[in-house]
C-alpha positions, 0 to 999 in steps of 0.5 A, a space after each residue: 677494906 673491901 675486895 671485889 671478886 675483879 679486885 680479887 682476881 687483879 691481885 699477884 698471884 702471892 699476895 692472892 694465894 696468901 689472903 685466901 687461905 687465910 681468910 676462912 679462919 685458923 685451920 688444923 695442920 696435919 702432915 699427911 703420910 703417904 707411901 708409893 709404888 716404889 716404897 718411898 715414904 711420902 710426908 706434905 702438910 695439908 691443912 684443909 682436913 675436915 670431919 665428914 662424920 663419927 659413926 663410920 668416923 671419916 675424915 676427908 682431905 682436899 688436894 691441890 689442883 690435879 689436871 686431867 692427865 696428871 702433868 702436875 705430879 701429886 705424889 700424896 694423890 698418886 701414893 694414896 690411889 696406889 696403897 688405899 691408905 693414907 696418915 693424918 698427923 698432927 703438926 706440934 709446936 716442936 716441929 713446924 720447921 720441919 713440918 713447913 719445909 714438907 711443902 716444898 717440892 721434892 722430886 720422885 724417889 726423896 722421901 720428905 721424911 729424910 728430907 725435913 729429919 722426921 721419923 717414918 713410923 710404920 704400925 700394921 695394919 696401916 699401910 702408910 707412916 705415921 710421924 713419928 714425933 707427933 702426939 696425935 695421929 690418925 691411920 685411915 684406910 681411902 673409902 672414896 673421892 669426889 672430884 671439884 670441877 670448880 678448880 681442879 681438885 679432889 676430895 679425899 676421903 679416908 676411914 679412921 683406922 687407928 687412933 694415938 693419942 696421948 695418955 693425958 689429952 682425953 677425958 671421960 667425955 671425950 673432950 681431946 686437949 689439943 693444947 696438952 698435946 702441942 698442936 699447932 693451928 695455922 693461918 694463912 699459907 705460913 703461919 702457924 700459932 699456939 692456942 688458948 681455949 677461952 670457955 667450954 659451952 653445954 650442947 645447945 637446946 632450946 
């Protein structure tokens, strides 16, 4: 099958969203924790988390499209603007249904933690809630953002201030065993996968 740009544009909205969200392959699934000026904890699933750099440790997330006057409310973005902190929490295979439900558009004043049955965890120095049920979690401080004019999305970059891992998931070389931690992968908008390692290869040299 071959799709031209015109073919893709002619697809119905939902099939187009589903297909384009799948063509990059397997993605990470992270719950982004934040808190707004009203003190209500917010939780939203993101599949756009990306490594920016290791020294300092920087990660990025991409928002959904935001219009110029914020008529389209994006609680996560607004909350990060307010508090300057957010958390990333790996989706564990035992919390897939609850994590997926955070993609629903809950009204202002409603905490997704309460709505889906997950537990906020607060650590000193991180002004955003972790997900207590997650096994791998990161506390980040907002660093900067980049507006992407092509589709009105925003790349938010944060510095990792705290990293929480299971005791048995890290070896002396820094290899993180995501399978042991129960981390799942995402494809498309709504399909969650367990993973299985194939091989670990040495550092490539000429």
